[in-house]
C-alpha positions in Angstrom: 122.2 116.0 54.0 121.9 114.6 57.5 121.5 110.9 58.4 117.9 111.5 59.3 117.2 113.1 55.9 119.0 110.2 54.2 116.8 107.7 56.0 113.6 109.6 55.1 114.4 110.5 51.5 113.2 107.2 50.0 109.8 107.7 51.5 109.4 111.3 50.2 108.8 109.9 46.6 105.6 108.6 45.0 107.0 105.1 45.1 107.9 105.4 48.8 104.5 106.9 49.7 102.7 104.2 47.8 104.7 101.4 49.5 103.8 102.9 52.9 100.2 102.8 52.0 100.3 99.1 51.4 102.0 98.0 54.6 99.9 96.0 57.1 99.7 97.0 60.8 103.1 96.4 62.5 103.8 93.0 64.1 107.2 92.4 65.5 107.1 88.7 64.7 106.4 89.4 61.0 108.8 92.3 60.4 111.7 90.2 59.2 109.7 88.1 56.8 107.9 91.2 55.5 111.2 92.9 54.8 112.5 89.9 52.9 109.3 89.8 50.8 109.4 93.5 49.9 113.1 93.2 48.8 112.2 90.1 46.7 109.5 92.2 45.0 112.2 94.6 43.8 112.1 97.4 46.4 115.5 98.8 47.3 116.9 97.9 50.7 117.0 101.6 51.7 113.3 102.0 50.9 112.3 98.8 52.7 114.3 99.8 55.8 112.8 103.2 55.8 109.2 101.9 55.3 109.5 99.3 58.0 110.9 101.9 60.4 107.8 104.1 59.7 105.5 101.0 60.1 107.0 100.4 63.6 106.9 104.1 64.6 103.4 104.5 63.4 102.3 101.6 65.7 103.9 103.4 68.6 102.4 106.7 67.6 98.9 105.4 67.6 98.9 106.0 71.4 99.6 109.7 70.9 97.9 110.4 67.6 95.1 107.8 67.2 94.1 107.2 63.5 96.1 110.2 62.3 99.3 108.2 63.0 98.6 105.9 60.0 99.3 108.7 57.5 102.1 110.6 59.4 105.9 110.3 59.3 108.0 110.1 62.4 111.5 109.9 63.8 112.0 108.2 67.2 113.1 111.5 68.9 110.3 113.5 67.2 107.7 111.0 68.3 109.0 111.0 71.9 108.9 114.7 72.2 105.6 115.3 70.4 102.6 116.5 72.3 99.9 113.8 72.6 97.0 114.8 70.4 94.5 114.6 73.3 96.6 117.2 75.1 97.2 119.3 72.0 93.5 119.4 71.6 93.2 121.2 74.9 95.9 123.6 73.9 94.1 124.4 70.7 90.7 124.8 72.4 92.2 127.4 74.7 93.4 129.5 71.7 89.9 129.1 70.1 88.2 130.3 73.3 90.6 133.2 73.6 89.5 134.4 70.2 92.7 134.0 68.3 92.6 133.3 64.6 96.2 132.7 63.5 98.8 131.0 65.8 102.5 130.8 65.4 103.6 127.3 66.6 107.3 128.0 67.3 109.3 124.8 67.6 106.5 122.8 66.1 108.5 119.5 65.9 106.7 116.9 63.8 103.5 119.0 64.0 101.3 117.6 66.8 100.1 121.0 68.2 99.8 122.5 64.8 97.6 119.6 63.7 95.2 120.2 66.7 95.1 124.0 66.0 94.3 123.4 62.3 91.7 120.8 63.3 89.8 123.6 64.9 90.0 125.8 61.9 92.7 128.2 63.1 95.4 129.4 60.8 98.9 128.2 61.8 102.4 129.3 61.0 104.5 126.2 62.0 108.1 127.0 62.5 110.8 124.4 63.0 114.6 125.0 63.0 115.7 121.4 62.1 115.4 120.8 58.4 114.5 117.1 58.5 111.9 117.7 61.2 110.4 120.6 59.3 110.1 118.2 56.3 108.2 115.7 58.5 105.9 118.5 59.7 105.2 119.5 56.1 104.1 116.0 55.3 102.1 115.5 58.5 100.2 118.8 58.0 99.7 118.7 54.2 96.0 118.0 54.6 95.5 121.4 56.2 95.7 124.3 53.7 95.5 126.8 56.6 99.0 125.6 57.8 102.2 127.1 56.6 105.4 125.2 57.6 108.6 127.1 57.6 112.2 125.9 58.4 113.6 128.8 60.5 114.8 129.8 63.9 111.9 130.9 66.0 113.9 133.9 67.2 114.1 135.2 63.7 110.4 135.3 63.0 108.8 138.7 62.9 105.6 138.0 64.7 104.0 141.3 63.9 104.8 141.1 60.2 103.4 137.6 60.1 100.0 138.8 61.4 99.7 136.2 64.1 97.5 136.9 67.2 98.6 133.9 69.2 101.9 132.1 69.9 102.6 128.6 71.1 106.2 128.0 72.0 107.8 124.6 72.7 111.5 125.4 73.6 114.0 122.6 73.1 114.7 121.2 76.6 117.4 118.6 75.7 121.0 118.9 74.6 123.3 116.0 73.8 120.7 113.5 74.9 120.3 115.0 78.4 117.5 117.1 79.9 118.1 120.7 80.6 116.7 121.7 84.0 117.7 125.4 83.8 115.1 127.2 81.7 117.7 129.7 80.6 119.5 126.8 78.9 116.5 125.9 76.8 116.5 126.9 73.2 115.2 129.6 73.0 115.7 130.5 76.7 112.5 131.0 78.7 113.2 134.7 79.2 113.4 135.1 75.5 110.1 133.3 74.9 108.3 135.3 77.6 109.5 138.5 76.0 107.4 137.7 72.9 104.4 138.8 75.0 105.3 142.4 74.1 104.5 141.6 70.5 101.7 139.0 70.9 100.1 138.9 74.4 98.4 135.6 73.8 101.4 133.5 74.5 101.5 129.8 75.6 104.7 128.0 76.5 105.1 124.3 76.9 107.6 123.8 79.8 109.1 120.9 81.8 106.8 119.7 84.6 109.6 120.2 87.2 109.9 123.9 86.5 110.5 126.0 89.7 107.4 128.0 90.6 109.6 131.0 91.4 110.5 131.2 87.7 107.0 131.5 86.5 105.4 134.8 85.4 103.3 136.1 88.3 100.4 137.2 86.0 100.2 133.8 84.1 98.0 130.8 84.6 100.2 127.6 84.7 98.6 124.2 84.2 100.3 120.9 84.9 99.0 118.0 82.7 99.0 114.3 83.4 97.7 111.5 81.3 96.9 108.1 82.9 98.9 109.1 86.0 102.1 110.3 84.2 102.9 114.0 84.4 103.8 115.3 80.9 104.2 119.0 81.0 103.5 122.4 82.5 101.8 124.9 80.3 102.3 128.6 80.9 99.3 130.6 79.6 99.7 134.4 79.3 97.4 137.3 78.5 94.1 136.3 76.9 95.0 132.6 77.1 95.0 132.8 81.0 91.3 132.2 80.9 91.1 131.2 84.6 93.1 134.2 85.7 96.6 134.0 87.3 97.3 130.9 89.4 98.0 127.2 89.1 95.9 124.2 88.2 96.0 120.5 87.2 94.5 119.0 84.1 94.1 115.2 84.5 93.3 113.0 81.5 92.3 109.3 81.8 92.1 107.0 78.7 89.4 104.8 80.3 86.1 106.6 80.9 85.5 107.2 84.6 82.2 107.6 86.3 83.0 110.7 88.2 81.0 113.6 89.5 82.2 117.1 89.0 84.8 116.1 86.4 83.7 117.3 83.1 84.4 115.7 79.8 85.8 117.7 76.9 84.6 118.1 73.4 87.9 119.6 72.4 90.0 118.3 69.5 89.6 116.4 66.3 86.5 114.2 66.3 88.6 111.3 65.0 90.5 111.0 68.3 88.9 109.2 71.3 88.2 111.8 74.0 89.6 110.8 77.4 87.9 111.5 80.7 88.9 115.0 81.8 89.1 116.6 85.2 90.5 120.0 86.3 91.6 121.1 89.8 92.6 124.5 91.0 92.9 126.4 94.3 90.9 129.6 94.1 93.0 131.1 96.8 96.1 130.9 94.7 96.2 133.9 92.4 100.0 134.0 91.8 101.7 131.0 90.4 105.0 132.0 92.0 103.6 131.6 95.5 105.2 128.7 97.3 102.8 125.8 97.9 101.1 125.7 101.3 102.6 123.0 103.7 100.2 121.6 106.2 101.3 120.1 109.6 101.6 116.3 109.4 100.3 113.7 111.7 102.2 113.3 115.0 103.1 109.7 114.4 101.7 106.2 113.7 99.0 106.7 116.4 97.3 109.3 114.2 97.4 107.2 111.0 93.9 107.0 109.6 92.2 104.0 108.0 93.0 105.3 104.5 96.1 106.7 102.7 95.6 108.9 99.7 98.1 109.8 97.0 97.4 112.9 94.8 97.9 112.7 91.1 101.3 113.9 89.9 99.8 117.0 88.2 98.2 118.1 91.4 101.5 117.6 93.3 103.5 119.6 90.8 100.8 122.3 90.8 101.2 122.7 94.6 97.6 121.5 95.2 98.3 118.9 97.9 97.2 121.1 100.8 94.1 122.1 98.8 93.3 118.4 98.3 93.9 117.5 101.9 91.6 120.2 103.1 88.8 119.1 100.7 89.3 115.4 101.6 89.5 115.9 105.4 93.0 114.4 105.3 96.4 115.1 106.8 99.9 114.6 105.4 101.9 111.6 106.7 105.1 113.7 107.0 106.4 117.1 105.9 106.7 117.6 102.1 105.5 114.0 101.4 102.5 113.7 99.1 100.8 110.9 101.0 97.6 111.9 103.0 95.7 110.0 105.6 92.2 110.2 106.9 89.4 108.2 108.5 87.2 108.0 105.4 87.3 108.2 101.6 86.6 111.6 100.1 83.7 112.3 97.8 83.8 111.0 94.3 84.3 114.6 93.0 88.0 114.2 94.0 88.3 110.7 92.5 90.2 111.9 89.4 92.9 113.4 91.6 93.5 110.8 94.2 94.5 107.1 94.5 93.4 105.4 97.7 94.5 102.5 99.8 93.1 101.0 103.0 95.8 100.4 105.7 96.0 96.8 106.9 99.2 96.9 109.0 102.3 99.0 109.7 105.8 97.5 109.6 109.2 98.9 110.5 111.4 99.7 107.6 114.0 97.1 108.5 115.2 94.4 106.1 115.1 91.7 108.7 111.5 92.3 109.7 110.4 92.6 106.1 112.1 89.3 105.2 110.3 87.7 108.0 107.0 89.1 106.7 107.7 87.7 103.3 108.4 84.2 104.7 105.5 84.1 107.0 103.0 85.3 104.4 104.4 83.3 101.5 104.6 86.5 99.4 105.7 85.9 95.8 104.5 89.2 94.3 105.0 92.6 95.8 103.9 96.0 94.6 106.0 98.7 96.2 105.4 102.5 96.2 107.6 105.0 98.1 107.7 108.6 99.1 110.2 110.3 101.4 112.6 107.3 101.9 115.8 106.6 100.0 115.1 103.0 99.2 115.0 101.5 95.7 111.8 99.3 95.3 113.6 97.1 92.8 116.6 96.6 95.1 114.4 95.9 98.1 112.3 93.5 96.1 115.4 91.6 95.0 116.7 91.4 98.5 113.5 89.8 99.9 113.8 86.5 98.0 110.1 86.5 97.1 108.5 83.0 97.0 105.0 81.8 97.3 101.5 82.7 95.9 100.5 85.7 98.0 100.6 89.2 96.8 100.8 92.4 98.8 101.1 96.2 98.3 103.5 98.2 100.4 103.9 101.9 100.8 107.4 102.9 102.0 107.3 106.3 103.6 107.8 108.3 106.8 105.3 109.0 109.6 105.3 112.1 111.6 107.2 115.4 111.7 110.7 114.1 112.6 113.6 113.6 110.2 116.0 110.7 110.1 116.6 109.0 113.4 120.3 109.4 114.3 120.2 106.1 116.2 119.3 104.3 113.0 121.6 103.5 110.1 118.9 104.2 107.6 116.1 106.8 107.3 113.4 106.7 109.9 110.5 105.2 108.0 107.7 102.7 107.9 106.1 100.2 105.6 102.3 100.4 105.2 100.7 97.2 104.1 97.7 98.4 102.1 94.9 97.3 99.9 93.9 99.4 96.9 90.4 100.9 97.2 88.4 102.2 94.2 87.6 105.9 94.5 84.6 105.6 92.3 82.6 103.1 94.3 
């Protein structure tokens, strides 16, 4: 039995499950006293430790699983790697729209995607190689009779014999605590996973968001997903699941409802989970996801800097849609291969889900002496720093500026114009844009 199984074993009993049901919502300042009280009531130290660990993990899991978290079991690694239920709901809805009826979730982890699939009434074969994780998935999915959980290697599953008409694969992309950037080092390797299309054409693959476009199947639709500005994954949709046709797109989810035009809201997923605001972006001219993203000519220099600077959402950047956004927004890149755009006006609110905007107040040289003088003269005590295209650590720069005072500013560290590093300068040629954030929805 592994250490993980040892830690979970006390909970997989009637007494353990009953104790979990009695625990209040997690509060860090009460955890020690609660543990002492439970032990005084006669509960074993192992059971108390396991229950309090689950109480803490369930509190963290609420952000991913909503009210479902209160009846699920987790490990720290399993929770970190699990798909957010709001994202899994979009996965599941795609299988439903494609007409699949039974999906093999290969590498199901603790069961996040299987939960969403079952929530839409689809049959699910959930396969997990790790025995302890498979046990968690069994508990987390026990309310759904249409789900079968199996502890097995995904490569050993006979998809045809299992009668599945859809596959969702989540290859392991970590080894020894480090991320694996080469898809052929994933488990199973990406080439092995894609070969399953020969048995079941309706194949979806959860991939790392930094995957090289050249490694993607040319006939697939690949969608990058971000939640509240953080890019989570790239999903490769093949065969009937490529509903949009071959190409690339961005799916942007925001927890707070946004008043946007042209950004639909989704009814996908279990009703018990709050539905975030949803927006999708694609370039209709891109019909092959392996095509290198288009690079637009940048501004010539500071003299062409517009009143506004726009930063695309990370999902749009990863999907290679910066040039498409620039064209629609009437904006121009600040420098080659830098995802900052500039223009004389704010774009329409239909692009609001995909762009963050700032109004430019001033342009400063990227020199420590000049920046320190700025901090002293303005009495800056708080400084928000963003950067693209310059090798400067915002934290290190902030520490070297000796911030004092009440003023607050926002700086964008970047390059302006087509040139590279200036050989006459010891550092990279760059600039600091002093900016004010501007709401895109006003």
